[in-house]
N, C-alpha and C positions, 0 to 999 in steps of 0.2 A: 320325361315328355315336355316338348315345348308347347307352349301356350297355344300356338295357332296349330297344331295336331290333334286331329279327332282321336279319341281312344280306339282301339281295334275291337270292334265288336263284331265276332262272327255269327250272324244270325242265318245263316246260308242254310239249305237242306242238304245233308249229306247224300251221296251219291246213291247210296241205298233206299234212300226214299224220295228218288227220281226216275219217271220212265224217260228212259233215253233214246231208245231206238224205234224205228217205226213199227216194227211186228206188235211192240207192245201198245201202242196206241190205236192201231189196227185191231188189236182185239179186244180193247176197252170199246171202240166204235160198233162192232160186229156183233158182240157177246152181253157186253155190258147194259145197264139201265140207263134210257136217256132222260133228263130232267130239265123242261127250261123254264126261264123265268126273264124278267126284262132285261137284267142285266148279262146274264149269261145261260150256256148251255154246258150241262154236267153229264159227264158218265161216268156210274159206276160199276166197277166190277170185282168180284173176289178174286183174290191172287194167294192166297193159301200160304203166305208170307211172314214173319215176324213182325214187319211194319206197313204201315200206310205209305203207297204212293202217289205222287202226284206228277200230271203231266199237263201241259199248257200250249196249247195250239191258238196262237196268235198270229196269223196270215197277214200277207200285205194288203189283203183285201180290207183288213181292221183298219190300218192307218199306217202313218209313217213308222220310222224304225224306234224315234221319241217315244212315240204314242204304245207303239207294242211294247217296248222295254218298259214304259211306266206303268202298263196295264200287268204285266208278267212280274214284277216287283210287288204289287199289291196283292196279285194272287197269290205270291209264294207266301207273304207275311199272312194272309188270312189264313193260308194252311196251317203255317207253323205255330199260329195262336189258338187254331180250333182244330186241332188234328182229330179225323176220326180214326174208329177202334182200328188195330192192326188187323192186315188180311184184305186192306181193299186199295184197289188204285183208284184214284179219281182223275179226270183229265176234265178239264175247264177250258172251254172256247167263250171268250168275252166277247158281246154284243157292242155296237157302236156308242149305244147309251152308257156303257162302262166307263169310258173316257171322261164323263159329265158327273158321275157319281162320286161322293164323298167316301171316304175309306170305311167308315162306320154303316153306311146304308148297302155298300160291296159286303162287308161280313156279314151284316144283318140276313141278307140276301143270300148268301152262300152257307151260311147255318140252317135259316129255314127250307132250301132244296135239299140240302145233303140231310138235314135230319128227318125231312119227309120219305126219302129214300131208305133210309136205316132204320123208321119205323114198321115199314113198311117189310123188311127183310130183304137181302141181296139175292135172292135165289127165285124172287117172282119177277 
């Protein structure tokens, strides 16, 4: 490998761990638990699958393409490092303040919000 090449690190989420179609997002919005914080709104719904899945909803209202993509990278990395238990769909909708936050702040808030929900149980 040449010196100027970065090592190939595949830290992405496999397809099985992603929400990819609109009905999956709508199910989380309609039947899931909604939790809000300063940086994000999180929807959590039991999915009866052997994996936890992530969906990210960063619309044009959130910001331009660069800002939306940066937020999505942050969210994916936070999810990857702090996976909830299997059998859960998590949809994260970042808020404008998300762009100003540092990664450790985003991670701490995600853990706090998701921890609150999982402690109460998914069925409530």
